[in-house]
N, CA, C and O of each residue as an XYZ file, in Angstrom:
612
protein
N     -18.787     78.172    128.883
C     -18.135     79.348    128.329
C     -18.939     80.577    128.730
O     -20.138     80.651    128.461
N     -18.285     81.542    129.372
C     -18.936     82.761    129.821
C     -18.850     83.795    128.703
O     -17.780     84.338    128.428
N     -19.990     84.061    128.061
C     -20.010     84.944    126.911
C     -20.704     86.248    127.297
O     -21.780     86.221    127.896
N     -20.096     87.396    126.959
C     -20.703     88.684    127.259
C     -21.848     88.951    126.298
O     -21.791     88.585    125.124
N     -22.883     89.590    126.811
C     -24.029     89.934    125.974
C     -23.725     91.188    125.159
O     -22.794     91.934    125.462
N     -24.522     91.398    124.130
C     -24.383     92.596    123.308
C     -24.793     93.813    124.127
O     -25.639     93.718    125.016
N     -24.192     94.948    123.824
C     -24.502     96.164    124.582
C     -25.922     96.624    124.265
O     -26.489     96.294    123.224
N     -26.470     97.392    125.193
C     -27.821     97.916    125.019
C     -27.900     98.806    123.782
O     -28.893     98.783    123.055
N     -26.858     99.583    123.549
C     -26.833    100.463    122.390
C     -26.870     99.652    121.094
O     -27.588    100.012    120.160
N     -26.113     98.574    121.030
C     -26.106     97.723    119.837
C     -27.474     97.094    119.620
O     -27.963     97.035    118.492
N     -28.094     96.624    120.700
C     -29.425     96.016    120.586
C     -30.455     97.031    120.107
O     -31.310     96.701    119.285
N     -30.384     98.263    120.612
C     -31.330     99.295    120.188
C     -31.123     99.678    118.732
O     -32.088     99.857    117.990
N     -29.862     99.805    118.322
C     -29.587    100.105    116.914
C     -30.078     98.986    116.012
O     -30.610     99.238    114.931
N     -29.900     97.767    116.452
C     -30.343     96.614    115.680
C     -31.860     96.607    115.535
O     -32.385     96.229    114.488
N     -32.568     97.029    116.593
C     -34.027     97.037    116.559
C     -34.578     98.212    115.758
O     -35.629     98.087    115.129
N     -33.887     99.349    115.771
C     -34.431    100.542    115.121
C     -34.038    100.669    113.656
O     -34.745    101.318    112.884
N     -32.939    100.071    113.264
C     -32.492    100.167    111.874
C     -31.610     98.965    111.556
O     -31.166     98.242    112.447
N     -31.374     98.776    110.285
C     -30.531     97.635    109.922
C     -29.068     98.017    110.133
O     -28.568     98.978    109.549
N     -28.404     97.250    110.971
C     -27.008     97.501    111.320
C     -26.204     96.264    110.964
O     -26.644     95.135    111.181
N     -25.030     96.490    110.420
C     -24.142     95.382    110.087
C     -23.380     94.980    111.343
O     -22.594     95.765    111.874
N     -23.609     93.772    111.814
C     -22.942     93.266    113.012
C     -21.641     92.568    112.642
O     -21.465     92.086    111.523
N     -20.745     92.530    113.604
C     -19.529     91.741    113.440
C     -19.910     90.261    113.465
O     -20.934     89.908    114.049
N     -19.114     89.391    112.850
C     -19.473     87.963    112.816
C     -19.666     87.360    114.203
O     -20.582     86.560    114.396
N     -18.826     87.724    115.177
C     -18.987     87.155    116.517
C     -20.249     87.693    117.207
O     -20.876     86.987    117.997
N     -20.618     88.959    116.902
C     -21.857     89.507    117.472
C     -23.077     88.813    116.867
O     -24.044     88.510    117.566
N     -23.017     88.568    115.562
C     -24.125     87.894    114.886
C     -24.292     86.466    115.408
O     -25.414     86.005    115.616
N     -23.177     85.772    115.618
C     -23.233     84.407    116.153
C     -23.799     84.420    117.567
O     -24.574     83.537    117.935
N     -23.415     85.415    118.360
C     -23.938     85.513    119.721
C     -25.443     85.765    119.703
O     -26.187     85.174    120.486
N     -25.890     86.646    118.804
C     -27.318     86.968    118.738
C     -28.141     85.735    118.361
O     -29.250     85.551    118.862
N     -27.597     84.888    117.475
C     -28.319     83.669    117.079
C     -28.356     82.641    118.205
O     -29.310     81.870    118.315
N     -27.316     82.627    119.043
C     -27.251     81.601    120.087
C     -27.796     82.069    121.437
O     -28.052     81.237    122.308
N     -27.979     83.361    121.631
C     -28.400     83.882    122.940
C     -29.873     84.282    122.894
O     -30.252     85.212    122.182
N     -30.684     83.579    123.648
C     -32.123     83.857    123.681
C     -32.413     85.189    124.363
O     -33.362     85.882    123.997
N     -31.593     85.549    125.357
C     -31.831     86.794    126.091
C     -31.638     88.012    125.176
O     -32.465     88.924    125.185
N     -30.566     88.035    124.394
C     -30.309     89.158    123.487
C     -31.362     89.214    122.382
O     -31.815     90.298    122.014
N     -31.753     88.059    121.854
C     -32.790     88.022    120.819
C     -34.112     88.546    121.373
O     -34.839     89.256    120.678
N     -34.427     88.199    122.628
C     -35.663     88.682    123.248
C     -35.609     90.196    123.448
O     -36.618     90.883    123.287
N     -34.439     90.710    123.798
C     -34.311     92.160    123.977
C     -34.472     92.900    122.652
O     -35.084     93.967    122.613
N     -33.934     92.349    121.571
C     -34.113     92.971    120.258
C     -35.592     92.990    119.895
O     -36.092     93.995    119.390
N     -36.296     91.890    120.149
C     -37.735     91.827    119.875
C     -38.484     92.849    120.727
O     -39.394     93.521    120.240
N     -38.103     92.967    121.999
C     -38.766     93.927    122.889
C     -38.526     95.360    122.419
O     -39.446     96.178    122.418
N     -37.296     95.662    122.021
C     -36.999     97.011    121.527
C     -37.752     97.292    120.224
O     -38.251     98.400    120.029
N     -37.836     96.310    119.338
C     -38.569     96.491    118.088
C     -40.032     96.796    118.376
O     -40.610     97.696    117.767
N     -40.631     96.057    119.297
C     -42.028     96.295    119.681
C     -42.180     97.680    120.303
O     -43.117     98.410    119.979
N     -41.265     98.036    121.189
C     -41.318     99.336    121.855
C     -41.232    100.478    120.851
O     -42.014    101.426    120.919
N     -40.287    100.394    119.921
C     -40.133    101.455    118.930
C     -41.356    101.542    118.025
O     -41.764    102.638    117.640
N     -41.941    100.406    117.684
C     -43.158    100.405    116.875
C     -44.320    101.059    117.605
O     -45.072    101.832    117.012
N     -44.471    100.751    118.895
C     -45.552    101.344    119.689
C     -45.341    102.849    119.874
O     -46.304    103.615    119.868
N     -44.097    103.270    120.038
C     -43.822    104.700    120.203
C     -44.194    105.492    118.959
O     -44.624    106.642    119.058
N     -44.030    104.883    117.786
C     -44.398    105.565    116.544
C     -45.908    105.739    116.433
O     -46.378    106.669    115.778
N     -46.672    104.848    117.069
C     -48.131    104.911    116.996
C     -48.738    105.916    117.972
O     -49.905    106.281    117.831
N     -47.969    106.367    118.955
C     -48.496    107.312    119.938
C     -48.806    108.653    119.280
O     -48.094    109.074    118.369
N     -49.865    109.327    119.737
C     -50.168    110.651    119.180
C     -49.152    111.686    119.673
O     -48.507    111.508    120.706
N     -49.033    112.755    118.916
C     -48.140    113.835    119.316
C     -48.669    114.470    120.599
O     -49.879    114.650    120.730
N     -47.804    114.812    121.541
C     -48.278    115.427    122.784
C     -48.763    116.855    122.540
O     -48.138    117.618    121.804
N     -49.873    117.200    123.162
C     -50.434    118.548    123.063
C     -50.571    119.110    124.465
O     -51.048    118.432    125.375
N     -50.148    120.351    124.630
C     -50.235    120.998    125.924
C     -51.391    121.991    125.915
O     -51.750    122.527    124.867
N     -51.965    122.230    127.078
C     -53.069    123.181    127.174
C     -52.559    124.612    127.303
O     -53.354    125.543    127.423
N     -51.256    124.793    127.278
C     -50.662    126.125    127.369
C     -49.549    126.218    126.334
O     -49.110    125.205    125.790
N     -49.101    127.424    126.069
C     -48.074    127.656    125.060
C     -46.690    127.448    125.682
O     -46.186    128.310    126.403
N     -46.090    126.305    125.396
C     -44.788    125.963    125.967
C     -43.713    126.922    125.454
O     -42.845    127.355    126.211
N     -43.778    127.245    124.179
C     -42.767    128.122    123.591
C     -42.749    129.482    124.283
O     -41.678    129.995    124.606
N     -43.910    130.064    124.513
C     -43.968    131.370    125.179
C     -43.435    131.283    126.600
O     -42.748    132.192    127.067
N     -43.748    130.202    127.282
C     -43.295    130.016    128.657
C     -41.770    129.914    128.732
O     -41.145    130.474    129.633
N     -41.189    129.204    127.790
C     -39.736    129.030    127.782
C     -39.043    130.301    127.288
O     -38.034    130.718    127.856
N     -39.578    130.912    126.240
C     -38.925    132.074    125.645
C     -38.866    133.266    126.591
O     -37.943    134.076    126.499
N     -39.833    133.390    127.501
C     -39.783    134.518    128.430
C     -38.659    134.357    129.453
O     -38.236    135.341    130.061
N     -38.178    133.149    129.648
C     -37.079    132.899    130.587
C     -35.704    133.120    129.956
O     -34.718    133.309    130.667
N     -35.637    133.097    128.632
C     -34.362    133.235    127.935
C     -34.073    134.717    127.727
O     -34.904    135.432    127.167
N     -32.903    135.192    128.170
C     -32.596    136.616    127.992
C     -32.355    136.935    126.518
O     -31.779    136.139    125.777
N     -32.805    138.106    126.119
C     -32.631    138.551    124.743
C     -31.270    139.234    124.636
O     -30.968    140.170    125.376
N     -30.467    138.754    123.715
C     -29.141    139.323    123.499
C     -29.211    140.199    122.261
O     -29.583    139.748    121.178
N     -28.847    141.453    122.446
C     -28.882    142.372    121.313
C     -27.665    142.134    120.431
O     -26.531    142.093    120.908
N     -27.918    141.981    119.156
C     -26.823    141.882    118.199
C     -26.436    143.302    117.808
O     -27.289    144.107    117.434
N     -25.174    143.596    117.895
C     -24.728    144.925    117.512
C     -23.492    144.807    116.647
O     -22.705    143.865    116.746
N     -23.362    145.788    115.814
C     -22.204    145.832    114.930
C     -21.043    146.415    115.714
O     -21.146    147.499    116.288
N     -19.950    145.691    115.731
C     -18.782    146.198    116.441
C     -17.943    147.013    115.472
O     -17.604    146.561    114.378
N     -17.624    148.199    115.893
C     -16.765    149.045    115.071
C     -15.325    148.601    115.263
O     -14.835    148.518    116.389
N     -14.656    148.319    114.163
C     -13.295    147.785    114.222
C     -12.239    148.857    113.927
O     -11.062    148.535    113.762
N     -12.648    150.116    113.860
C     -11.678    151.155    113.532
C     -10.579    151.253    114.576
O      -9.433    151.562    114.249
N     -10.917    150.996    115.813
C      -9.947    151.145    116.892
C      -8.844    150.093    116.827
O      -7.808    150.236    117.478
N      -9.066    149.020    116.033
C      -8.011    148.023    115.875
C      -6.802    148.596    115.129
O      -5.676    148.132    115.307
N      -7.047    149.604    114.297
C      -5.967    150.212    113.535
C      -5.228    151.277    114.338
O      -4.146    151.702    113.932
N      -5.779    151.719    115.459
C      -5.180    152.785    116.249
C      -3.756    152.465    116.716
O      -2.876    153.313    116.572
N      -3.495    151.270    117.271
C      -2.100    150.987    117.661
C      -1.137    151.030    116.475
O      -0.003    151.491    116.607
N      -1.589    150.552    115.324
C      -0.724    150.574    114.145
C      -0.440    152.007    113.712
O       0.675    152.324    113.297
N      -1.453    152.877    113.808
C      -1.268    154.271    113.419
C      -0.331    155.015    114.376
O       0.269    156.022    113.999
N      -0.206    154.529    115.592
C       0.712    155.146    116.549
C       2.107    154.522    116.440
O       3.112    155.231    116.445
N       2.158    153.199    116.341
C       3.442    152.492    116.369
C       4.220    152.654    115.062
O       5.442    152.806    115.091
N       3.539    152.624    113.928
C       4.241    152.694    112.644
C       5.022    154.003    112.477
O       6.202    153.953    112.129
N       4.411    155.174    112.711
C       5.226    156.400    112.588
C       6.339    156.478    113.631
O       7.428    156.978    113.346
N       6.064    155.979    114.846
C       7.108    155.993    115.876
C       8.268    155.094    115.462
O       9.430    155.464    115.629
N       7.960    153.917    114.924
C       9.011    153.008    114.461
C       9.787    153.584    113.292
O      11.008    153.440    113.219
N       9.078    154.238    112.372
C       9.761    154.844    111.230
C      10.678    155.976    111.686
O      11.788    156.126    111.176
N      10.211    156.768    112.646
C      11.036    157.864    113.167
C      12.279    157.324    113.863
O      13.382    157.830    113.656
N      12.101    156.301    114.684
C      13.252    155.706    115.370
C      14.219    155.086    114.366
O      15.435    155.187    114.531
N      13.687    154.448    113.330
C      14.553    153.876    112.302
C      15.351    154.939    111.572
O      16.514    154.726    111.229
N      14.720    156.090    111.335
C      15.424    157.176    110.655
C      16.496    157.783    111.554
O      17.612    158.050    111.108
N      16.153    157.999    112.820
C      17.100    158.622    113.750
C      18.295    157.705    114.006
O      19.434    158.169    114.041
N      18.047    156.422    114.183
C      19.115    155.473    114.518
C      19.570    154.652    113.307
O      20.013    153.515    113.470
N      19.469    155.208    112.101
C      19.777    154.436    110.895
C      21.235    153.997    110.834
O      21.521    152.892    110.372
N      22.147    154.824    111.281
C      23.563    154.428    111.196
C      23.874    153.303    112.187
O      24.621    152.382    111.859
N      23.307    153.372    113.393
C      23.524    152.314    114.376
C      22.856    151.012    113.921
O      23.414    149.928    114.093
N      21.675    151.126    113.349
C      20.982    149.933    112.849
C      21.743    149.306    111.687
O      21.789    148.083    111.556
N      22.335    150.140    110.852
C      23.114    149.630    109.727
C      24.318    148.838    110.231
O      24.634    147.780    109.687
N      24.987    149.339    111.257
C      26.115    148.609    111.840
C      25.654    147.303    112.485
O      26.310    146.268    112.363
N      24.528    147.371    113.163
C      24.022    146.202    113.884
C      23.665    145.056    112.936
O      23.983    143.897    113.206
N      23.002    145.389    111.825
C      22.509    144.342    110.932
C      23.394    144.085    109.721
O      23.050    143.247    108.887
N      24.509    144.769    109.598
C      25.349    144.584    108.405
C      25.999    143.207    108.366
O      26.291    142.704    107.281
N      26.236    142.581    109.519
C      26.882    141.276    109.543
C      25.931    140.115    109.311
O      26.386    138.991    109.100
N      24.633    140.347    109.343
C      23.663    139.258    109.176
C      23.341    139.024    107.710
O      23.178    139.982    106.954
N      23.247    137.774    107.300
C      22.794    137.493    105.934
C      21.325    137.907    105.763
O      20.573    137.982    106.735
N      20.943    138.165    104.549
C      19.587    138.644    104.259
C      18.496    137.678    104.669
O      17.439    138.099    105.139
N      18.737    136.385    104.497
C      17.718    135.395    104.838
C      17.449    135.372    106.336
O      16.299    135.262    106.761
N      18.504    135.473    107.135
C      18.319    135.493    108.588
C      17.532    136.724    109.020
O      16.676    136.639    109.901
N      17.820    137.871    108.400
C      17.074    139.081    108.735
C      15.607    138.933    108.347
O      14.720    139.303    109.116
N      15.350    138.395    107.162
C      13.969    138.230    106.708
C      13.208    137.279    107.625
O      12.057    137.541    107.973
N      13.843    136.177    108.017
C      13.190    135.233    108.923
C      12.940    135.853    110.294
O      11.884    135.638    110.888
N      13.890    136.612    110.793
C      13.727    137.269    112.088
C      12.604    138.284    112.075
O      11.798    138.339    113.005
N      12.547    139.086    111.025
C      11.481    140.089    110.912
C      10.130    139.410    110.760
O       9.155    139.818    111.391
N      10.064    138.376    109.928
C       8.807    137.657    109.735
C       8.326    137.015    111.029
O       7.142    137.091    111.358
N       9.231    136.387    111.759
C       8.852    135.762    113.026
C       8.375    136.808    114.028
O       7.398    136.581    114.742
N       9.055    137.949    114.086
C       8.652    139.009    115.016
C       7.275    139.557    114.673
O       6.447    139.761    115.561
N       7.029    139.795    113.397
C       5.724    140.319    112.980
C       4.623    139.305    113.271
O       3.555    139.676    113.758
N       4.871    138.029    112.978
C       3.866    136.992    113.259
C       3.574    136.897    114.750
O       2.417    136.768    115.150
N       4.607    136.960    115.566
C       4.426    136.902    117.016
C       3.613    138.091    117.518
O       2.720    137.929    118.350
N       3.917    139.272    117.020
C       3.150    140.456    117.414
C       1.696    140.359    116.963
O       0.789    140.732    117.707
N       1.470    139.859    115.750
C       0.096    139.738    115.249
C      -0.696    138.715    116.053
O      -1.865    138.950    116.361
N      -0.085    137.586    116.399
C      -0.775    136.582    117.214
C      -1.101    137.120    118.601
O      -2.181    136.864    119.133
N      -0.175    137.859    119.180
C      -0.429    138.464    120.482
C      -1.566    139.465    120.429
O      -2.421    139.488    121.314
N      -1.581    140.296    119.391
C      -2.659    141.276    119.246
C      -3.993    140.583    119.009
O      -5.012    140.996    119.562
N      -3.997    139.533    118.193
C      -5.238    138.793    117.936
C      -5.779    138.176    119.222
O      -6.978    138.243    119.490
N      -4.900    137.578    120.013
C      -5.323    136.965    121.269
C      -5.864    138.015    122.230
O      -6.860    137.781    122.914
N      -5.216    139.157    122.282
C      -5.664    140.242    123.151
C      -7.060    140.720    122.757
O      -7.923    140.887    123.619
N      -7.287    140.939    121.470
C      -8.595    141.406    120.993
C      -9.658    140.338    121.203
O     -10.781    140.654    121.598
N      -9.322    139.080    120.946
C     -10.288    137.994    121.126
C     -10.708    137.876    122.589
O     -11.895    137.729    122.882
N      -9.749    137.938    123.504
C     -10.081    137.881    124.932
C     -10.914    139.081    125.352
O     -11.836    138.945    126.156
N     -10.600    140.250    124.817
C     -11.368    141.449    125.139
C     -12.814    141.299    124.677
O     -13.741    141.589    125.434
N     -13.011    140.851    123.441
C     -14.370    140.675    122.916
C     -15.137    139.621    123.695
O     -16.334    139.782    123.933
N     -14.470    138.545    124.097
C     -15.128    137.497    124.871
C     -15.569    138.033    126.234
O     -16.679    137.744    126.681
N     -14.724    138.799    126.886
C     -15.096    139.375    128.181
C     -16.222    140.387    128.026
O     -17.108    140.469    128.877
N     -16.190    141.156    126.945
C     -17.251    142.125    126.693
C     -18.588    141.424    126.484
O     -19.614    141.883    126.985
N     -18.581    140.311    125.743
C     -19.821    139.548    125.546
C     -20.321    138.969    126.859
O     -21.528    138.948    127.101
N     -19.413    138.495    127.715
C     -19.825    137.978    129.022
C     -20.479    139.065    129.852
O     -21.482    138.820    130.521
N     -19.921    140.261    129.813
C     -20.517    141.371    130.559
C     -21.891    141.697    129.997
O     -22.838    141.902    130.756
N     -22.011    141.747    128.657
C     -23.297    142.066    128.039
C     -24.346    141.005    128.342
O     -25.514    141.336    128.550
N     -23.949    139.737    128.372
C     -24.908    138.666    128.650
C     -25.331    138.649    130.110
O     -26.491    138.367    130.413
N     -24.413    138.946    131.015
C     -24.736    138.899    132.438
C     -25.376    140.180    132.947
O     -26.144    140.152    133.909
N     -25.065    141.305    132.308
C     -25.609    142.594    132.727
C     -26.129    143.337    131.504
O     -25.477    144.273    131.042
N     -27.296    142.947    130.959
C     -27.784    143.561    129.721
C     -28.023    145.062    129.845
O     -27.937    145.778    128.847
N     -28.320    145.552    131.041
C     -28.597    146.978    131.188
C     -27.320    147.808    131.230
O     -27.386    149.035    131.154
N     -26.156    147.164    131.350
C     -24.895    147.898    131.464
C     -24.437    148.470    130.133
O     -23.629    149.399    130.114
N     -24.934    147.941    129.020
C     -24.472    148.431    127.718
C     -25.515    149.245    127.032
O     -25.289    149.734    125.926
């Protein structure tokens, strides 16, 4: 009978901590000398690794690494400009609604109220999602520029 051995990951987990094996895995471990030997080897290896002293360097590794990492300035983004389109579009829409009120009344008089409410809600949600995506993409591109060209900002 050709039986597959336990995976290396399973053997390592078994050696490093108590793991609940499936019944067929447990039966294989009891009958397979090779897998049992690997578990013993991993247990010995992990025990020896715990006994090793902590590595010490003759130089400051943190300073060496930190000088290579670019410093990103955190800045507060002013969000006032997000309201600018609304401040322009809302009065324009109100003016157009007032000027064309009789035509709009004829256009929407045949629609039931629920259909109008659903249409308006869907339109507003679509516009808000589009604006959110536009602002998110803009901010992401701005961060990419700031990260790649720190002197540009």
